N, CA, C and O of each residue as an XYZ file, in Angstrom:
412
protein
N     -47.339    -41.391     -2.733
C     -48.751    -42.047     -2.906
C     -48.876    -40.582     -3.222
O     -48.844    -39.966     -2.156
N     -49.086    -39.268     -4.889
C     -49.577    -38.926     -5.687
C     -51.094    -38.087     -4.569
O     -52.055    -38.851     -4.485
N     -51.261    -36.873     -3.905
C     -52.288    -36.500     -4.282
C     -53.166    -36.159     -4.961
O     -52.927    -35.696     -6.076
N     -54.392    -36.283     -4.506
C     -55.399    -36.441     -4.988
C     -55.788    -34.570     -5.495
O     -56.090    -33.695     -4.684
N     -55.647    -34.358     -7.171
C     -55.365    -32.971     -7.878
C     -56.859    -32.227     -7.476
O     -57.165    -31.091     -7.840
N     -57.519    -32.919     -6.836
C     -58.885    -31.348     -6.834
C     -58.434    -32.255     -4.769
O     -59.324    -33.090     -4.609
N     -58.153    -32.257     -4.391
C     -57.427    -32.679     -2.675
C     -57.792    -31.473     -2.232
O     -58.628    -31.662     -1.349
N     -57.546    -30.008     -2.429
C     -57.105    -28.532     -1.990
C     -57.873    -28.041     -3.740
O     -57.486    -28.440     -4.838
N     -58.640    -27.400     -3.540
C     -59.087    -26.342     -5.111
C     -58.437    -25.211     -4.476
O     -57.994    -24.953     -3.357
N     -58.541    -24.635     -5.589
C     -57.490    -23.321     -6.150
C     -58.919    -22.409     -6.377
O     -59.922    -22.843     -6.944
N     -58.773    -21.086     -5.819
C     -58.963    -19.977     -6.177
C     -60.521    -20.159     -6.922
O     -61.629    -20.127     -6.387
N     -60.092    -20.394     -8.595
C     -60.779    -19.956     -9.144
C     -61.757    -21.599    -10.035
O     -62.652    -21.648    -10.878
N     -60.991    -22.661     -9.295
C     -61.491    -23.760     -9.458
C     -62.746    -23.701     -7.985
O     -63.697    -24.424     -8.279
N     -62.892    -23.189     -6.882
C     -63.775    -22.821     -6.642
C     -65.206    -22.107     -6.868
O     -66.379    -22.154     -6.499
N     -64.528    -21.577     -7.520
C     -65.920    -20.271     -7.861
C     -66.322    -21.041     -9.566
O     -67.426    -21.254    -10.066
N     -65.708    -21.159     -9.808
C     -66.499    -21.940    -11.378
C     -67.469    -23.465    -10.883
O     -68.259    -23.993    -11.666
N     -67.199    -24.017     -9.396
C     -67.641    -25.485     -9.454
C     -69.142    -24.188     -9.049
O     -70.318    -24.387     -9.351
N     -68.705    -23.200     -8.473
C     -69.810    -22.736     -7.346
C     -70.919    -22.608     -7.425
O     -71.913    -22.712     -6.707
N     -70.323    -22.022     -9.756
C     -71.641    -21.438    -10.047
C     -72.134    -22.087    -11.070
O     -72.996    -21.621    -11.815
N     -71.419    -23.648    -11.220
C     -72.281    -24.838    -11.599
C     -73.195    -25.369    -11.205
O     -73.273    -26.486    -11.717
N     -73.989    -25.165    -10.524
C     -74.686    -24.794    -10.072
C     -75.885    -25.573    -10.983
O     -76.521    -26.625    -11.052
N     -75.690    -24.128    -11.691
C     -76.719    -23.742    -12.945
C     -76.067    -23.518    -13.729
O     -75.037    -22.844    -13.739
N     -76.933    -24.426    -15.037
C     -76.250    -24.632    -16.953
C     -75.500    -23.669    -16.991
O     -75.952    -22.668    -16.435
N     -73.959    -23.524    -17.689
C     -73.712    -22.423    -18.225
C     -72.168    -22.553    -19.133
O     -71.368    -23.472    -18.956
N     -71.984    -21.461    -20.082
C     -71.183    -21.727    -21.181
C     -69.874    -20.756    -20.310
O     -69.979    -20.060    -19.300
N     -68.732    -21.038    -21.127
C     -67.541    -20.150    -20.881
C     -67.584    -18.930    -20.907
O     -66.958    -18.351    -20.019
N     -68.057    -18.408    -21.553
C     -69.175    -16.306    -21.265
C     -68.935    -16.294    -19.789
O     -67.999    -15.947    -19.069
N     -71.020    -17.182    -19.466
C     -71.689    -16.623    -18.881
C     -70.856    -17.561    -17.371
O     -71.466    -17.591    -16.302
N     -69.366    -18.301    -17.520
C     -68.816    -18.406    -15.482
C     -67.747    -18.090    -15.863
O     -66.864    -18.214    -15.014
N     -67.253    -17.481    -17.433
C     -66.273    -16.298    -16.161
C     -66.861    -15.622    -15.381
O     -66.493    -15.433    -14.222
N     -68.885    -14.681    -16.427
C     -68.722    -13.425    -15.775
C     -69.321    -13.425    -14.870
O     -69.581    -12.306    -14.429
N     -69.800    -14.490    -14.193
C     -71.072    -15.113    -11.963
C     -69.476    -15.217    -11.584
O     -69.440    -14.755    -10.444
N     -68.292    -15.544    -11.911
C     -67.444    -16.140    -10.598
C     -66.700    -14.556    -10.921
O     -65.806    -14.197    -10.155
N     -67.066    -13.743    -11.951
C     -66.583    -12.320    -12.073
C     -67.285    -11.374    -10.810
O     -66.672    -10.815     -9.901
N     -69.301    -11.380    -11.142
C     -69.591    -10.734    -10.509
C     -70.059    -11.583     -9.141
O     -70.828    -10.862     -8.505
N     -69.913    -12.508     -8.661
C     -69.665    -13.926     -6.748
C     -68.180    -12.387     -6.350
O     -68.093    -11.687     -5.341
N     -67.691    -12.385     -7.038
C     -65.987    -12.423     -6.122
C     -65.957    -10.927     -6.800
O     -64.886    -10.444     -7.168
N     -67.451    -10.084     -6.971
C     -67.258     -8.980     -6.975
C     -65.692     -7.989     -7.865
O     -64.905     -7.088     -7.574
N     -65.874     -8.540     -8.563
C     -64.445     -8.137     -9.262
C     -62.826     -9.235     -9.190
O     -62.024     -9.362    -10.116
N     -62.744     -9.848     -7.900
C     -61.891     -9.233     -7.306
C     -61.599    -11.645     -7.840
O     -61.209    -12.254     -6.844
N     -61.730    -12.292     -8.737
C     -61.427    -13.063     -9.449
C     -62.214    -13.582    -10.822
O     -63.267    -14.155    -11.104
N     -60.887    -12.947    -11.598
C     -61.113    -12.857    -12.522
C     -60.254    -14.325    -13.720
O     -59.072    -14.668    -13.677
N     -61.423    -14.928    -14.712
C     -60.335    -16.122    -15.523
C     -60.406    -15.351    -16.622
O     -61.166    -14.507    -17.096
N     -58.961    -16.112    -17.006
C     -58.367    -16.046    -18.592
C     -59.032    -17.269    -19.198
O     -59.392    -18.351    -18.733
N     -59.070    -16.681    -20.474
C     -59.784    -17.926    -21.215
C     -58.394    -19.390    -21.717
O     -58.101    -19.872    -22.812
N     -58.104    -19.539    -20.931
C     -56.826    -20.308    -20.725
C     -56.864    -21.292    -19.776
O     -56.297    -22.371    -19.950
N     -57.649    -20.945    -18.515
C     -56.723    -20.904    -17.597
C     -58.730    -21.315    -17.428
O     -58.709    -22.119    -16.496
N     -59.878    -21.195    -17.742
C     -60.840    -21.093    -17.348
C     -61.121    -22.615    -18.373
O     -61.769    -23.393    -17.673
N     -60.873    -23.150    -19.573
C     -60.818    -24.716    -20.032
C     -60.360    -24.940    -19.925
O     -60.587    -26.149    -19.938
N     -58.421    -24.622    -19.510
C     -57.856    -25.742    -18.742
C     -59.030    -26.875    -17.403
O     -59.392    -28.040    -17.238
N     -59.171    -25.584    -16.809
C     -60.161    -26.075    -15.413
C     -61.347    -26.813    -16.032
O     -61.458    -28.021    -15.820
N     -62.147    -26.232    -16.706
C     -62.874    -27.252    -17.431
C     -62.503    -28.490    -18.360
O     -63.225    -28.809    -19.305
N     -61.807    -28.892    -18.167
C     -60.866    -29.912    -19.124
C     -61.209    -31.161    -17.662
O     -61.975    -32.074    -17.353
N     -59.716    -30.182    -17.006
C     -59.635    -30.739    -16.500
C     -60.566    -31.696    -14.530
O     -60.376    -32.645    -13.768
N     -61.570    -30.429    -14.744
C     -63.269    -30.882    -13.873
C     -63.303    -32.203    -14.607
O     -62.925    -33.287    -14.163
N     -64.060    -31.822    -16.375
C     -65.115    -32.829    -16.755
C     -63.984    -34.362    -16.117
O     -64.266    -35.221    -15.281
N     -63.104    -34.230    -16.683
C     -62.006    -35.987    -16.703
C     -61.985    -36.388    -15.081
O     -61.671    -37.566    -14.905
N     -62.195    -35.814    -14.155
C     -62.289    -35.857    -13.696
C     -63.733    -36.110    -12.594
O     -63.897    -36.123    -11.374
N     -64.513    -36.273    -13.677
C     -65.912    -36.798    -12.895
C     -66.715    -35.152    -11.844
O     -67.593    -35.363    -11.007
N     -66.333    -34.067    -12.054
C     -67.306    -32.665    -11.183
C     -67.907    -32.209    -12.287
O     -68.961    -31.712    -11.891
N     -67.846    -32.116    -13.253
C     -68.358    -31.275    -14.268
C     -68.976    -31.856    -15.365
O     -68.315    -32.736    -15.916
N     -70.018    -31.614    -15.811
C     -70.512    -32.432    -16.974
C     -70.612    -31.265    -18.572
O     -70.464    -30.044    -18.617
N     -70.792    -31.854    -19.253
C     -71.215    -30.832    -20.900
C     -72.591    -31.486    -20.899
O     -72.880    -32.669    -21.080
N     -73.062    -30.853    -20.751
C     -74.436    -30.470    -21.091
C     -75.253    -30.387    -22.947
O     -76.023    -31.005    -23.682
N     -74.217    -28.913    -22.887
C     -74.729    -28.643    -24.667
C     -73.867    -28.780    -25.209
O     -72.775    -29.000    -24.684
N     -74.071    -28.693    -26.470
C     -73.063    -28.084    -27.656
C     -73.579    -27.733    -29.213
O     -73.980    -28.292    -30.234
N     -73.285    -26.420    -28.669
C     -74.130    -25.181    -30.017
C     -72.963    -24.789    -30.620
O     -72.028    -24.718    -29.823
N     -72.561    -24.371    -32.324
C     -71.681    -25.013    -32.358
C     -69.896    -24.318    -31.203
O     -68.972    -25.118    -31.055
N     -69.875    -24.043    -31.087
C     -68.263    -23.972    -30.441
C     -68.838    -22.869    -29.793
O     -68.194    -21.852    -30.051
N     -69.780    -22.669    -29.065
C     -70.073    -22.952    -26.983
C     -70.921    -24.515    -26.129
O     -71.923    -25.225    -26.208
N     -69.756    -24.348    -25.410
C     -70.719    -25.596    -24.827
C     -70.271    -25.827    -23.097
O     -69.331    -26.084    -22.345
N     -71.659    -25.530    -23.153
C     -72.052    -26.120    -21.994
C     -71.841    -26.640    -20.534
O     -70.953    -27.466    -20.747
N     -72.110    -26.700    -19.025
C     -71.939    -27.934    -18.693
C     -72.451    -27.159    -17.035
O     -72.895    -26.022    -16.880
N     -72.223    -28.125    -16.055
C     -73.503    -28.653    -14.515
C     -72.127    -29.154    -14.500
O     -71.125    -29.423    -15.163
N     -72.845    -29.108    -12.990
C     -71.714    -29.763    -12.073
C     -72.537    -31.037    -11.252
O     -73.714    -30.860    -10.938
N     -71.814    -32.381    -10.912
C     -71.949    -33.073    -10.931
C     -72.347    -33.506     -9.306
O     -72.161    -32.606     -8.487
N     -72.895    -34.849     -8.767
C     -72.608    -35.220     -7.606
C     -71.870    -35.989     -6.684
O     -72.121    -36.675     -5.692
N     -70.054    -35.373     -7.873
C     -69.482    -36.068     -7.295
C     -68.390    -34.935     -7.086
O     -67.385    -35.154     -6.410
N     -68.741    -33.167     -7.974
C     -68.632    -31.797     -7.883
C     -69.092    -31.323     -6.816
O     -68.442    -30.843     -5.888
N     -70.661    -31.482     -6.938
C     -70.903    -31.188     -4.665
C     -70.356    -31.178     -3.622
O     -69.970    -30.331     -2.817
N     -70.364    -32.870     -3.778
C     -69.365    -33.546     -2.601
C     -67.965    -33.217     -2.953
O     -67.329    -34.002     -2.250
N     -67.496    -32.831     -3.324
C     -65.879    -31.774     -3.668
C     -66.244    -30.252     -3.176
O     -65.965    -29.615     -2.160
N     -66.748    -30.058     -3.973
C     -67.001    -28.358     -3.158
C     -67.640    -28.267     -1.563
O     -67.462    -27.465     -0.646
N     -68.182    -29.071     -1.661
C     -68.859    -29.206     -0.436
C     -67.188    -28.906      1.394
O     -66.855    -28.067      2.231
N     -66.679    -30.827      0.730
C     -65.648    -30.789      1.376
C     -64.331    -29.487      1.319
O     -63.755    -28.941      2.259
N     -64.197    -29.328      0.108
C     -64.097    -27.697      0.458
C     -63.962    -26.952      1.204
O     -62.960    -26.424      1.687
N     -65.641    -26.783      1.463
C     -66.295    -25.541      2.372
C     -65.800    -25.803      3.820
O     -65.358    -24.981      4.623
N     -65.966    -27.060      3.956
C     -65.970    -27.640      5.311
C     -64.564    -27.246      5.595
O     -64.447    -26.237      6.290
N     -63.456    -27.841      5.196
C     -61.975    -28.002      4.787
C     -61.739    -26.190      5.142
O     -61.149    -26.092      6.218
N     -61.984    -25.076      4.646
C     -61.833    -23.258      5.206
C     -62.528    -23.357      6.136
O     -61.859    -23.183      7.155
N     -63.710    -23.580      6.376
C     -64.078    -23.695      7.820
C     -63.738    -23.914      8.851
O     -63.929    -23.397      9.952
N     -63.014    -25.010      8.367
C     -62.024    -25.807      9.764
C     -61.015    -24.673     10.276
O     -60.835    -24.486     11.479
N     -60.344    -23.902      9.242
C     -59.541    -22.921      9.394
C     -59.874    -21.816      9.117
O     -59.158    -20.905      8.700
N     -61.050    -21.809      9.337
C     -61.498    -20.275      9.694
C     -61.507    -20.392     11.890
O     -61.459    -19.417     12.640
N     -61.571    -21.670     12.256
C     -62.634    -22.051     13.850
C     -60.779    -22.264     13.815
O     -60.512    -21.779     14.914
N     -60.067    -22.487     13.497
C     -58.850    -22.927     13.827
C     -58.086    -21.733     14.264
O     -57.511    -21.747     15.352
N     -58.040    -20.556     13.370
C     -57.763    -18.923     13.007
C     -58.397    -18.282     14.299
O     -57.774    -17.565     15.082
N     -59.404    -18.554     14.385
C     -60.053    -17.967     16.305
C     -59.555    -18.890     17.274
O     -59.225    -18.200     18.239
N     -59.371    -19.880     17.474
C     -59.141    -20.617     18.416
C     -57.007    -19.744     18.672
O     -56.584    -19.367     19.765
N     -56.503    -19.707     17.859
C     -55.336    -18.798     17.082
C     -54.972    -17.697     18.323
O     -54.090    -17.513     19.162
N     -56.219    -17.105     17.883
C     -55.900    -15.509     17.858
C     -56.711    -15.107     18.808
O     -56.614    -13.889     18.963
N     -58.090    -16.012     20.086
C     -58.468    -15.322     21.178
C     -56.975    -14.693     22.286
O     -55.746    -14.623     22.297
N     -58.034    -14.402     22.982
C     -56.701    -13.847     23.930
C     -57.505    -14.333     25.303
O     -56.990    -14.176     26.410
């Protein structure tokens, strides 16, 4: 049985979904991700648009506006659920780390 493509989000995927609670176009997404991560997470154009296309196919985001070549996106309810599940997964990992490293 194949694993769900979005079962575990990459860091880039996580940040893209997180910044799409507000409608943004590609350039705005890249800038927001950079700012949210204090410059630690940078998105190339190809990575950004590959992830956006995958998220759209997976119904995690929706295209909201097209102005010439500029396309804007927003997270869907399914995307919010997936992001929340990822946050819970990371919280569980941190709790496990705390248990493992207690003296």
